[in-house]
C-alpha positions in Angstrom: 2.4 -17.6 -34.1 -0.2 -15.6 -36.3 -3.0 -17.3 -34.5 -1.7 -16.4 -31.3 -1.1 -12.8 -32.1 -4.8 -12.5 -33.4 -6.0 -14.3 -30.2 -4.1 -11.7 -28.2 -5.4 -8.8 -30.3 -9.1 -10.4 -29.8 -8.6 -10.2 -26.0 -7.2 -6.8 -25.9 -10.4 -5.6 -28.0 -12.8 -7.1 -25.4 -14.6 -4.5 -23.3 -14.3 -3.7 -19.7 -16.6 -1.7 -17.8 -16.5 -1.7 -13.9 -19.8 -0.6 -12.8 -19.3 -1.2 -8.9 -17.2 -0.8 -6.1 -18.4 -3.0 -3.1 -16.6 -2.6 0.2 -16.4 -4.8 3.0 -16.9 -2.1 5.6 -16.6 -3.8 9.0 -13.6 -5.8 7.8 -11.9 -2.7 6.4 -12.8 -0.9 9.6 -14.6 1.8 7.9 -16.4 4.3 10.3 -19.8 5.2 10.1 -20.8 8.7 11.0 -24.0 10.7 10.7 -23.1 14.3 9.8 -25.0 16.8 11.8 -26.8 19.2 9.6 -30.5 20.2 9.1 -31.1 16.7 7.7 -28.3 14.3 9.2 -26.6 12.4 6.3 -24.3 9.5 6.9 -20.6 9.2 5.6 -17.8 6.6 5.6 -14.5 7.5 6.8 -11.2 5.7 7.6 -8.3 6.8 9.8 -6.1 5.1 7.0 -7.3 7.3 4.3 -7.6 10.9 4.3 -10.9 12.4 2.7 -11.9 8.8 1.9 -15.6 10.1 0.6 -14.0 12.5 -1.8 -11.5 10.0 -3.2 -14.0 7.4 -3.6 -16.2 9.6 -5.5 -13.3 10.6 -7.9 -12.6 6.9 -8.2 -16.2 6.0 -9.3 -17.0 9.3 -10.9 -13.8 9.8 -13.2 -11.1 7.2 -12.8 -13.1 4.0 -13.5 -15.0 5.6 -16.1 -11.9 6.6 -17.8 -10.9 2.9 -18.1 -14.3 2.1 -19.9 -13.8 0.6 -23.2 -17.4 0.3 -24.1 -19.7 2.8 -25.8 -22.3 4.7 -24.0 -22.6 6.5 -20.5 -20.8 4.8 -17.8 -22.2 4.8 -14.2 -20.1 3.4 -11.3 -21.5 3.1 -7.7 -19.4 2.4 -4.6 -21.4 0.6 -1.9 -20.3 0.0 1.9 -21.8 -2.9 3.4 -22.0 -3.1 7.3 -23.2 -6.1 9.4 -26.4 -5.4 10.8 -25.0 -6.0 14.2 -22.5 -3.3 14.1 -23.1 -0.3 16.2 -25.1 -2.2 18.6 -27.6 -3.1 15.9 -28.9 0.6 15.9 -28.7 0.8 12.0 -30.0 -2.8 11.3 -31.6 -3.0 7.7 -30.6 0.7 7.1 -30.0 1.6 3.4 -28.8 5.1 2.3 -28.5 5.4 -1.4 -27.9 9.3 -1.3 -25.0 9.9 1.0 -22.4 12.5 1.4 -19.7 11.5 -1.0 -21.8 9.5 -3.0 -21.2 6.1 -1.5 -24.3 4.0 -0.7 -24.3 2.5 2.8 -26.2 -0.7 3.6 -26.7 -2.5 6.9 -27.7 -6.0 6.7 -30.4 -7.5 8.9 -30.0 -9.4 12.0 -30.0 -12.8 10.1 -27.6 -12.0 7.3 -24.1 -11.5 7.3 -22.2 -8.9 5.4 -20.3 -11.7 3.4 -23.8 -13.2 2.4 -25.0 -9.7 1.3 -21.9 -9.0 -0.7 -22.0 -12.3 -2.4 -25.7 -11.8 -3.4 -24.6 -8.4 -4.9 -21.6 -10.2 -6.7 -23.8 -12.8 -8.2 -26.5 -10.2 -9.2 -23.7 -8.2 -11.2 -22.3 -11.3 -12.6 -25.7 -12.3 -13.9 -26.2 -9.0 -15.4 -22.9 -9.0 -17.2 -23.2 -10.7 -20.5 -19.6 -10.9 -21.2 -18.3 -12.0 -17.9 -16.1 -15.1 -18.0 -13.6 -17.0 -15.8 -10.1 -16.2 -15.7 -7.9 -17.6 -18.6 -4.7 -19.7 -17.8 -1.2 -17.9 -18.7 2.3 -18.4 -18.0 4.4 -16.1 -16.0 6.2 -14.8 -19.0 2.8 -14.0 -20.6 1.7 -12.3 -17.4 4.8 -10.1 -17.5 4.6 -9.4 -21.2 0.8 -8.3 -20.6 1.9 -5.9 -17.8 4.7 -4.5 -19.5 2.7 -3.6 -22.5 0.1 -1.8 -20.6 -2.5 -2.2 -23.0 -6.1 -1.1 -22.6 -8.2 -2.9 -21.0 -5.7 -3.0 -18.2 -4.9 -6.6 -17.0 -5.8 -8.2 -13.8 -3.5 -11.0 -13.1 -4.7 -13.9 -10.9 -2.0 -15.7 -9.0 -2.6 -18.9 -7.1 -0.3 -20.8 -4.8 -0.2 -24.3 -5.7 2.9 -25.8 -3.9 5.4 -25.2 -0.9 8.4 -23.4 -1.8 11.5 -25.6 -2.5 14.8 -25.2 -0.8 15.4 -24.9 3.1 18.0 -22.2 3.3 15.8 -19.6 1.8 12.4 -20.9 2.7 11.7 -18.2 5.6 12.7 -15.4 3.4 10.4 -16.8 0.5 7.5 -17.4 2.7 7.9 -14.0 3.9 7.8 -12.7 0.4 4.6 -14.8 -0.4 2.8 -13.5 2.7 3.4 -9.9 1.5 1.8 -11.1 -1.7 -1.3 -12.3 0.0 -0.3 -15.9 -0.6 0.7 -17.4 2.9 -1.1 -20.8 2.5 -1.5 -23.4 -0.2 -4.5 -22.6 -2.3 -4.6 -18.9 -1.5 -5.2 -16.5 -4.7 -4.6 -12.7 -4.9 -5.3 -10.4 -7.6 -2.7 -8.1 -9.1 -4.1 -4.9 -10.7 -2.8 -2.5 -13.3 -5.2 0.2 -13.5 -2.4 2.9 -13.3 1.4 3.0 -13.9 2.2 2.4 -10.3 0.0 -0.7 -10.0 1.4 -2.0 -13.4 4.9 -1.7 -12.3 4.4 -3.2 -9.0 2.3 -6.1 -10.4 4.9 -6.9 -12.9 7.7 -6.8 -10.1 5.6 -9.2 -8.2 5.2 -11.5 -11.0 8.8 -11.7 -11.6 9.5 -12.6 -8.0 6.9 -15.1 -7.8 8.3 -16.6 -11.3 11.8 -17.2 -9.5 10.2 -19.3 -6.9 9.8 -22.0 -9.6 7.4 -23.1 -12.4 5.0 -25.0 -10.1 4.8 -23.0 -7.0 2.4 -20.4 -8.5 0.0 -20.5 -11.4 -1.4 -17.5 -13.2 -4.5 -16.5 -15.0 -5.9 -13.3 -16.5 -9.3 -11.8 -15.6 -10.0 -10.2 -18.9 -13.4 -8.5 -17.9 -13.7 -7.4 -14.4 -17.2 -6.1 -14.1 -16.8 -4.9 -10.3 -14.2 -4.4 -7.6 -14.8 -6.0 -4.3 -12.5 -5.0 -1.4 -11.9 -7.1 1.7 -9.2 -8.8 3.5 -11.6 -11.6 4.7 -10.0 -14.7 3.6 -13.3 -16.7 3.2 -15.1 -13.9 1.3 -12.1 -13.5 -0.9 -12.3 -17.2 -1.8 -15.9 -17.1 -2.5 -15.9 -14.1 -4.7 -12.6 -15.1 -6.7 -14.5 -18.4 -7.7 -16.0 -18.1 -11.0 -17.1 -14.4 -10.9 -15.9 -11.2 -12.7 -14.9 -9.5 -9.6 -11.4 -7.9 -9.3 -10.9 -8.7 -5.4 -8.6 -6.0 -3.8 -7.2 -6.0 -0.3 -7.4 -3.0 2.1 -4.0 -1.7 1.4 -4.3 -2.1 -2.4 -7.7 0.2 -2.2 -6.1 2.8 0.2 -2.8 3.0 -1.8 -4.9 3.7 -4.9 -7.1 6.2 -3.3 -4.1 8.0 -1.6 -2.7 8.4 -5.1 -5.7 10.2 -6.5 -4.9 13.9 -6.5 -1.3 13.4 -5.8 1.4 14.3 -8.1 3.0 11.5 -10.4 6.0 11.7 -8.0 4.0 11.2 -5.2 2.1 8.3 -6.4 5.2 6.5 -7.6 6.7 7.1 -4.4 3.8 5.6 -2.2 3.4 2.6 -4.5 7.2 1.9 -5.1 8.2 -1.7 -3.9 11.3 -3.5 -4.7 11.0 -7.2 -5.1 14.1 -9.5 -4.7 13.9 -13.1 -4.5 16.6 -15.4 -5.0 
């Protein structure tokens, strides 16, 4: 028991520093605009998130640095990567690192997909992260305990679907629940984040619901030291990034809900993120 406690304490003391937010821009349906000024400057926007540039700046400039458990200055950069073929190829190979809102914008070449460019960036960050490691296995009970404690560094729980749900009577409802968790198919993996209280509460509720499906349906791991956030709903890219990299992979709504909570009152943030989980 003492050795387990010491091991848990060592895990909690490990440093966490998220230095990059990578956005799969076309998949996330982010708009690319050139602001008309004396010197036109590019900007990314979304109809699903009010003031996306400003909220991304707050996320990378203050929210993520506040989670840093290492010493020294913290620098975090958001980068939106577009396919070179987007916008009729007019911006192919374009790179803007000094943009309105502080988000870098990259367009790939005609012969490179955004997925491949993003994976090269993930691999470069992984190689430059000395403490990066693969997720460690843990039980559902341990995952819930980590989330309930709310310790720093904030836990990222990795859930992988291993088997079909048992029982015919409740199968449709349970499959719908798994789909809402991002686990509609066998082998699917999702990351449950806990960087703020609303996320922590929601992730704990989801793990409790997944636990009720049976001990062999879902396996859990902990990503102890995420070095970057990758945001995409592309299933193939998510699989590639989740395999042996320190990337916390988020979906579109995970990011937008987080960004919408930035600047909102605590009551508004809780209301936006509240989700009841009921699984028989």
